[in-house]
Rosetta silent file (secondary structure, phi, psi, omega in degrees, C-alpha in Angstrom):
SEQUENCE: MRKECNKYYLSVEGETEKWYFEHLQDLINEEEKLPFKVKFDIKINKSIISRAKSISAPYKIDAFHICDYESNDDVHQRQFIKVLDELKNVNKINKNIIYKLGYSNFSFDLWIILHKEQQKRSIPHRKQYVNGINKAYKENFQFIDDYKEEKNFKKKILQKIKIEDVITAVNNGNEIRKVNNQNFKNNYRKYGKFEYYTENPDLTINECIEKILKECGAI
SCORE:     score description
SCORE:     0.000 S_00000001
   1 L     0.000  135.556 -177.936  -28.075   -0.753   14.802 S_00000001
   2 L   -71.569  134.155 -179.017  -25.324   -3.240   14.033 S_00000001
   3 L   -79.193  147.241  169.249  -23.050   -2.172   11.188 S_00000001
   4 E   -73.640  157.346 -174.839  -22.324   -4.299    8.176 S_00000001
   5 E  -123.865  123.415  174.223  -18.715   -5.371    7.768 S_00000001
   6 E   -90.303  128.168 -176.771  -16.740   -5.289    4.529 S_00000001
   7 E  -105.322  136.849  178.430  -14.047   -7.964    4.409 S_00000001
   8 E  -132.346  146.775  177.995  -10.812   -7.623    2.409 S_00000001
   9 E  -108.838  130.773 -177.047   -7.992  -10.037    1.906 S_00000001
  10 E  -128.606  139.995  165.944   -4.410   -8.742    1.892 S_00000001
  11 E  -115.774  130.901 -176.037   -0.995  -10.200    1.198 S_00000001
  12 E  -129.098  161.451 -174.472    1.890   -8.053    2.339 S_00000001
  13 L   -85.010  -23.911 -173.983    5.680   -8.291    2.164 S_00000001
  14 L  -160.272 -177.594 -174.129    6.533   -7.739    5.798 S_00000001
  15 H   -69.211  -33.613 -178.895    5.500   -6.900    9.398 S_00000001
  16 H   -57.740  -45.935  177.161    5.568   -3.134    8.852 S_00000001
  17 H   -64.484  -39.727  179.262    2.762   -3.392    6.285 S_00000001
  18 H   -62.781  -46.659  177.336    0.856   -5.813    8.463 S_00000001
  19 H   -60.122  -40.830  179.925    0.994   -3.480   11.486 S_00000001
  20 H   -60.216  -50.001 -178.392   -0.128   -0.596    9.317 S_00000001
  21 H   -68.006  -30.120  172.048   -3.206   -2.352    8.015 S_00000001
  22 H   -64.196  -40.727  177.221   -4.108   -3.570   11.468 S_00000001
  23 H   -67.272  -41.325  179.186   -3.981    0.040   12.600 S_00000001
  24 H   -62.735  -41.502  176.919   -6.058    1.190    9.596 S_00000001
  25 H   -56.299  -47.549  179.479   -8.669   -1.422   10.454 S_00000001
  26 H   -63.148  -41.005  178.310   -8.884   -0.040   13.976 S_00000001
  27 H   -58.679  -45.621 -179.043   -9.106    3.541   12.764 S_00000001
  28 H   -67.042  -43.460 -174.881  -12.051    2.737   10.502 S_00000001
  29 H   -76.234  -16.777  175.072  -13.895    0.643   13.038 S_00000001
  30 H   -83.329  -11.804 -179.064  -13.490    3.262   15.790 S_00000001
  31 L   -83.939  103.423 -175.093  -15.258    5.878   13.652 S_00000001
  32 L   -64.083  -28.252 -175.965  -18.850    5.680   14.865 S_00000001
  33 L   -77.183  -13.723 -179.470  -20.177    7.873   12.072 S_00000001
  34 L   -74.694  139.580 -177.692  -19.079    5.466    9.338 S_00000001
  35 L   -76.013  -18.316 -176.422  -21.863    3.219    7.935 S_00000001
  36 E  -129.261  148.318  167.662  -19.586    0.211    7.550 S_00000001
  37 E  -100.025  172.847  177.495  -16.881   -1.572    9.516 S_00000001
  38 E  -131.511  154.951  173.651  -13.998   -3.511    7.908 S_00000001
  39 E  -132.884  116.348  178.912  -12.254   -6.781    8.517 S_00000001
  40 E   -98.727  120.917  172.595   -8.772   -7.275    7.056 S_00000001
  41 E   -95.871  102.232 -170.948   -7.540  -10.863    6.591 S_00000001
  42 E  -109.151  128.979  174.284   -3.798  -10.114    6.394 S_00000001
  43 E  -130.066  135.692  172.039   -1.049  -12.563    5.574 S_00000001
  44 E   -78.466  110.104 -177.606    2.670  -11.962    5.063 S_00000001
  45 L  -159.882  118.646 -176.657    3.122  -13.602    1.665 S_00000001
  46 L   -80.967   -4.334 -179.144    5.109  -12.310   -1.299 S_00000001
  47 L  -109.291  122.958  174.441    3.235  -14.536   -3.771 S_00000001
  48 H   -64.578  -42.390 -179.653   -0.186  -13.602   -5.094 S_00000001
  49 H   -62.606  -45.695  179.012   -0.734  -17.111   -6.405 S_00000001
  50 H   -60.206  -44.810 -179.059    0.167  -18.722   -3.050 S_00000001
  51 H   -64.994  -42.675 -176.793   -2.128  -16.368   -1.216 S_00000001
  52 H   -64.680  -35.660  179.771   -5.012  -16.864   -3.629 S_00000001
  53 H   -66.949  -19.064 -177.907   -4.819  -20.621   -3.192 S_00000001
  54 L   -94.317   -1.118 -176.402   -5.355  -20.240    0.530 S_00000001
  55 L  -105.461  125.984  172.499   -8.540  -18.119    0.137 S_00000001
  56 L   -88.831  118.023 -176.065  -11.900  -19.787   -0.116 S_00000001
  57 L  -133.798   81.768  176.780  -14.048  -17.579   -2.335 S_00000001
  58 L   -73.199   -9.981  175.326  -17.403  -19.017   -3.415 S_00000001
  59 L  -141.710  172.500 -173.453  -18.490  -15.473   -4.241 S_00000001
  60 L   -61.399  130.486  176.224  -16.823  -12.276   -5.310 S_00000001
  61 E  -134.140  158.393  175.452  -14.243  -10.910   -2.890 S_00000001
  62 E  -101.542  136.376  178.462  -11.680   -8.110   -2.956 S_00000001
  63 E  -135.511  147.379  179.985   -8.006   -8.844   -2.406 S_00000001
  64 E  -130.920  139.760  173.639   -4.954   -6.581   -2.421 S_00000001
  65 E  -113.700  120.347 -177.510   -1.268   -7.404   -2.826 S_00000001
  66 E  -105.140  119.941 -175.745    1.019   -4.838   -1.277 S_00000001
  67 E  -150.047  175.404 -176.746    4.585   -4.762   -2.570 S_00000001
  68 E  -116.181  150.029  164.895    7.562   -2.637   -3.505 S_00000001
  69 L  -105.408   94.570 -165.459    9.451   -1.808   -6.720 S_00000001
  70 L   -73.545  -30.310 -179.664   12.748   -1.622   -4.878 S_00000001
  71 L  -174.727  175.744  175.208   15.043   -0.437   -7.692 S_00000001
  72 L   -88.775    5.684  175.340   15.817   -0.706  -11.383 S_00000001
  73 L   -61.686  148.756 -175.692   18.430   -3.417  -10.688 S_00000001
  74 H   -54.216  -42.368 -175.493   17.826   -6.571  -12.703 S_00000001
  75 H   -65.279  -39.279  179.393   17.017   -8.689   -9.639 S_00000001
  76 H   -75.629  -32.981  174.538   14.382   -6.239   -8.420 S_00000001
  77 H   -64.100  -42.977  179.182   12.881   -5.800  -11.872 S_00000001
  78 H   -62.763  -40.108  177.034   12.565   -9.550  -12.238 S_00000001
  79 H   -62.245  -41.545 -177.816   10.869   -9.811   -8.841 S_00000001
  80 H   -69.691  -42.832  176.740    8.399   -7.118   -9.771 S_00000001
  81 H   -61.702  -35.420  174.943    7.599   -8.655  -13.158 S_00000001
  82 H   -60.751  -43.030  176.236    6.982  -11.979  -11.425 S_00000001
  83 H   -59.256  -45.833 -179.167    4.373  -10.230   -9.246 S_00000001
  84 H   -65.592  -34.309  175.948    2.726   -8.744  -12.337 S_00000001
  85 H   -65.606  -43.508  177.579    2.681  -12.124  -14.021 S_00000001
  86 H   -65.545  -36.281  176.896    0.958  -13.611  -10.971 S_00000001
  87 H   -62.788  -37.900 -179.140   -1.483  -10.746  -10.929 S_00000001
  88 H   -68.583  -32.873 -171.602   -2.312  -11.472  -14.553 S_00000001
  89 H  -103.043   -0.750 -173.143   -2.811  -15.189  -13.928 S_00000001
  90 H   -64.817  -26.257 -178.614   -4.521  -15.175  -10.525 S_00000001
  91 H   -68.505  -12.862  176.291   -8.005  -15.506  -12.024 S_00000001
  92 H   -73.046  -25.631  177.868   -7.018  -19.012  -13.077 S_00000001
  93 L   -74.535  -51.316  179.685   -6.962  -19.944   -9.384 S_00000001
  94 L  -161.221  117.373 -177.143  -10.398  -18.507   -8.605 S_00000001
  95 L   -69.546  -13.165  179.576  -12.325  -16.074  -10.771 S_00000001
  96 L   -80.092  -15.342 -177.591  -14.176  -14.817   -7.719 S_00000001
  97 E   -91.199  111.611 -177.883  -11.054  -13.202   -6.268 S_00000001
  98 E   -92.771  101.968 -173.791  -10.805   -9.657   -7.557 S_00000001
  99 E   -93.427  138.140  170.430   -7.135   -8.729   -7.085 S_00000001
 100 E  -129.217  141.750 -179.314   -5.683   -5.234   -7.071 S_00000001
 101 E   -98.400  127.145  174.249   -2.009   -4.397   -6.748 S_00000001
 102 E  -110.809   97.555 -177.209   -0.855   -1.715   -4.349 S_00000001
 103 E  -108.927  160.305  176.569    2.755   -1.075   -5.157 S_00000001
 104 E  -132.541  136.013  175.956    5.228    1.596   -3.997 S_00000001
 105 E  -118.667  108.418   11.915    8.304    2.879   -5.790 S_00000001
 106 L   -85.207  -38.408 -169.139   10.758    2.582   -4.024 S_00000001
 107 L  -150.845  173.566  179.330    9.081    1.256   -0.905 S_00000001
 108 H   -56.756  -25.927  178.787    6.189    1.275    1.556 S_00000001
 109 H   -60.275  -29.257  173.885    8.031    3.981    3.423 S_00000001
 110 H   -58.931  -46.058  179.075    6.880    6.429    0.722 S_00000001
 111 H   -60.697  -40.907  179.369    3.266    5.679    1.647 S_00000001
 112 H   -63.187  -41.477  178.354    3.995    6.295    5.333 S_00000001
 113 H   -61.334  -39.340 -174.306    5.522    9.709    4.561 S_00000001
 114 H   -61.901  -18.578  176.353    2.506   10.735    2.461 S_00000001
 115 L   -65.989  -23.606 -176.023    0.244   10.793    5.545 S_00000001
 116 L  -122.941  -25.143 -173.773    2.042   13.898    6.736 S_00000001
 117 L  -138.851  149.463  168.616    4.098   15.271    3.830 S_00000001
 118 L   -80.613  151.727 -177.420    4.004   15.299    0.023 S_00000001
 119 L  -138.876   77.121  179.562    6.977   13.568   -1.630 S_00000001
 120 L   -89.847  -18.969 -176.990    7.259   14.521   -5.296 S_00000001
 121 L   -78.818  136.230  176.762   11.033   14.659   -5.319 S_00000001
 122 L   -74.515  147.450  174.679   12.954   11.604   -6.475 S_00000001
 123 L  -122.563  152.961 -174.025   15.578   10.095   -4.196 S_00000001
 124 L   -75.766  -25.352 -177.887   18.593    7.978   -5.257 S_00000001
 125 L  -148.436  143.825 -174.478   18.080    5.118   -2.758 S_00000001
 126 H   -64.476  -23.356 -179.534   15.160    3.830   -0.713 S_00000001
 127 H   -65.931  -21.441 -177.401   17.188    3.987    2.533 S_00000001
 128 H   -76.558   -3.369  175.477   17.079    7.772    2.228 S_00000001
 129 H   -66.559  -15.196  176.961   13.373    7.778    3.026 S_00000001
 130 H   -57.503  -33.174  177.625   14.482    7.908    6.676 S_00000001
 131 H   -64.787  -42.685  176.964   14.914   11.667    6.121 S_00000001
 132 H   -66.083  -38.789  176.145   11.301   12.015    4.981 S_00000001
 133 H   -61.353  -46.153 -179.315   10.088    9.898    7.882 S_00000001
 134 H   -62.060  -40.651  179.395   11.964   12.058   10.372 S_00000001
 135 H   -67.009  -43.840 -173.301   10.614   15.283    8.844 S_00000001
 136 H   -70.520  -37.660 -173.726    7.059   14.020    8.590 S_00000001
 137 H  -110.373    8.605  177.106    6.815   12.561   12.094 S_00000001
 138 L    54.361   53.010  178.381    9.289   14.829   13.913 S_00000001
 139 L  -123.280 -179.169 -177.780   11.583   12.007   14.854 S_00000001
 140 L  -140.183   50.160  176.062   15.325   11.425   14.649 S_00000001
 141 L   -66.974  134.954 -179.117   15.875    7.888   13.366 S_00000001
 142 L   -79.514  -40.548 -177.423   19.404    7.308   12.213 S_00000001
 143 L  -128.303  157.439 -178.187   18.636    4.474    9.783 S_00000001
 144 H   -59.452  -35.939 -178.155   15.510    3.329    7.900 S_00000001
 145 H   -68.191  -24.488 -177.422   15.507    0.028    9.768 S_00000001
 146 H   -64.751  -41.602 -176.667   15.345    1.832   13.105 S_00000001
 147 H   -74.568  -16.646  179.132   11.865    3.187   12.496 S_00000001
 148 H   -84.481   -9.041  174.365   10.659   -0.260   11.398 S_00000001
 149 L   -59.748  140.534 -171.145   11.320   -1.810   14.787 S_00000001
 150 H   -54.493  -46.997 -179.634    7.979   -2.785   16.254 S_00000001
 151 H   -60.968  -44.452 -178.617    8.108   -0.495   19.267 S_00000001
 152 H   -67.159  -44.991 -174.812    9.208    2.483   17.234 S_00000001
 153 H   -65.859  -41.928 -176.448    6.785    1.911   14.372 S_00000001
 154 H   -75.889  -37.793 -175.183    3.731    1.400   16.555 S_00000001
 155 H   -89.871  -36.897 -172.735    4.403    4.145   19.128 S_00000001
 156 H   -99.928  -11.741 -179.661    6.220    6.803   17.124 S_00000001
 157 H  -117.340  -63.426 -171.179    4.542    6.366   13.724 S_00000001
 158 H   -63.366  -37.380  179.635    1.165    4.609   13.901 S_00000001
 159 H   -63.851  -17.552  179.325   -0.031    6.456   17.008 S_00000001
 160 H   -95.565   -2.484  179.934    0.398    9.673   15.029 S_00000001
 161 L   -98.838  119.013  176.427   -1.733    8.480   12.090 S_00000001
 162 L  -109.777  174.664 -176.853   -5.465    9.291   12.259 S_00000001
 163 H   -63.558  -33.222  179.667   -8.154    8.619    9.647 S_00000001
 164 H   -66.218  -33.626  177.689   -7.765   12.189    8.334 S_00000001
 165 H   -69.309  -33.923  176.864   -4.075   11.452    7.701 S_00000001
 166 H   -64.559  -42.580  175.927   -4.936    8.380    5.655 S_00000001
 167 H   -61.762  -39.241  176.715   -7.198   10.491    3.496 S_00000001
 168 H   -63.377  -41.468  179.079   -4.348   12.994    3.078 S_00000001
 169 H   -61.973  -41.275  176.585   -2.051   10.158    1.995 S_00000001
 170 H   -60.534  -46.181  179.235   -4.558    9.016   -0.631 S_00000001
 171 H   -62.684  -41.655  177.351   -4.789   12.560   -1.994 S_00000001
 172 H   -63.956  -40.129  178.088   -0.989   12.940   -2.015 S_00000001
 173 H   -66.937  -38.736  177.602   -0.633    9.642   -3.842 S_00000001
 174 H   -63.902  -36.572  179.160   -3.215   10.589   -6.419 S_00000001
 175 H   -68.324  -39.106  176.300   -1.331   13.866   -7.009 S_00000001
 176 H   -58.318  -47.760 -179.492    1.968   11.963   -7.532 S_00000001
 177 H   -65.933  -36.582  178.046    0.415    9.784  -10.234 S_00000001
 178 H   -62.894  -45.078 -178.817   -1.174   12.867  -11.901 S_00000001
 179 H   -64.444  -42.243  177.180    2.213   14.584  -12.031 S_00000001
 180 H   -59.682  -44.594  179.500    3.868   11.408  -13.426 S_00000001
 181 H   -61.699  -29.355 -174.644    1.216   11.063  -16.125 S_00000001
 182 H   -88.816  -31.713 -166.248    1.741   14.643  -17.204 S_00000001
 183 H  -122.900  -13.644 -172.006    5.520   14.933  -17.006 S_00000001
 184 L  -128.711   52.628 -178.987    7.358   11.595  -16.980 S_00000001
 185 H   -63.215  -27.256 -178.881    6.233    9.609  -19.970 S_00000001
 186 H   -66.558  -24.156 -178.738    9.744    8.252  -20.532 S_00000001
 187 H   -93.813   -0.337 -176.220    9.521    6.327  -17.262 S_00000001
 188 E   -76.324  135.303  176.420    6.076    4.944  -17.999 S_00000001
 189 E  -135.485  147.170  174.058    5.641    1.184  -18.412 S_00000001
 190 E  -129.762  128.815 -179.773    2.624   -1.018  -19.047 S_00000001
 191 E  -128.461  107.454 -172.197    2.625   -4.719  -18.353 S_00000001
 192 L    64.081 -127.211  176.184   -0.652   -6.398  -19.140 S_00000001
 193 L   -90.139   -5.485 -172.673   -3.291   -4.133  -17.601 S_00000001
 194 E   -93.902  134.895 -179.500   -0.950   -2.720  -14.995 S_00000001
 195 E  -113.627  135.390  176.448    0.732    0.676  -15.399 S_00000001
 196 E  -150.044  170.992  178.046    3.786    1.771  -13.409 S_00000001
 197 E  -119.217  139.506 -175.888    6.767    4.085  -13.492 S_00000001
 198 L   -81.775  -10.834  177.484   10.387    2.993  -13.254 S_00000001
 199 L  -115.539  145.642  178.815   11.474    6.059  -11.302 S_00000001
 200 L   -83.620  156.575   -1.225   10.319    7.114   -7.852 S_00000001
 201 L   -87.742  144.780  172.176    8.083    8.370   -6.481 S_00000001
 202 E  -158.203  155.027 -179.461    5.180    6.386   -7.838 S_00000001
 203 E  -169.580  159.947  170.383    2.557    4.141   -6.219 S_00000001
 204 L  -130.357    2.057  175.204   -0.820    2.517   -6.474 S_00000001
 205 H   -59.270  -30.995  178.357   -1.343    1.586   -2.845 S_00000001
 206 H   -60.452  -36.098  177.360   -3.286    4.860   -2.599 S_00000001
 207 H   -63.781  -40.891 -178.835   -5.812    3.382   -5.061 S_00000001
 208 H   -66.433  -46.957 -177.742   -6.370    0.297   -2.926 S_00000001
 209 H   -71.326  -32.631  174.571   -6.882    2.288    0.271 S_00000001
 210 H   -59.081  -44.612  179.501   -9.079    4.850   -1.524 S_00000001
 211 H   -59.803  -44.601  178.866  -11.352    1.952   -2.591 S_00000001
 212 H   -61.008  -47.904 -176.418  -11.546    0.697    1.033 S_00000001
 213 H   -65.997  -38.183  179.531  -12.267    4.179    2.423 S_00000001
 214 H   -66.303  -42.453 -174.683  -14.970    4.905   -0.184 S_00000001
 215 H   -73.826  -20.137  175.335  -16.680    1.581    0.452 S_00000001
 216 H   -98.055   -1.251  175.757  -16.802    2.141    4.216 S_00000001
 217 L    90.646   10.597 -177.966  -18.007    5.737    3.812 S_00000001
 218 L   -75.268  -30.730  175.850  -14.885    7.526    4.988 S_00000001
 219 L  -137.844    0.000    0.000  -14.571    9.513    1.706 S_00000001
């Protein structure tokens, strides 16, 4: 029997995120036991509003914006607040687009680490995630940009990620938010309906992927 297919629209900040979600799509669709397949419509676009304007949605659809909270520097805070403003106003473009924000503090690299290792300890700079990447994937990258090269990322990272690892990452992400809610109230911020923490680690990309996995029957 032919499986139904759930379609999701994603806007991401760069190629690393795009390659990851293409891999996740393949992982889900290769699982014969799952009742649903998925189709990800992925665009590299840092603006939620711009992406929403390009989506034709005559009926309710799910969309995700994947981005980073890169630091507490003014320039990065302003960039992040701009994203939250767009998230708040996107329903003015099309009320049928149900947007969810998947953010990572500091960066998407945190999410990649969580597939293999928990990361509750704060780090002073996002470039230091290379140490966590090396430990988690048993590699020896010198710089964070090295592992993001297409050949390295696809062969040395993505090929080591299975659907079970994605579920592990979701659980690890949920645990990070639980710890933050219990112990780090001073870093808590709320902007509109969106809640985040100004110190790493924190993320909501786990919530986006958990939704996808639940709706396709993986968890």
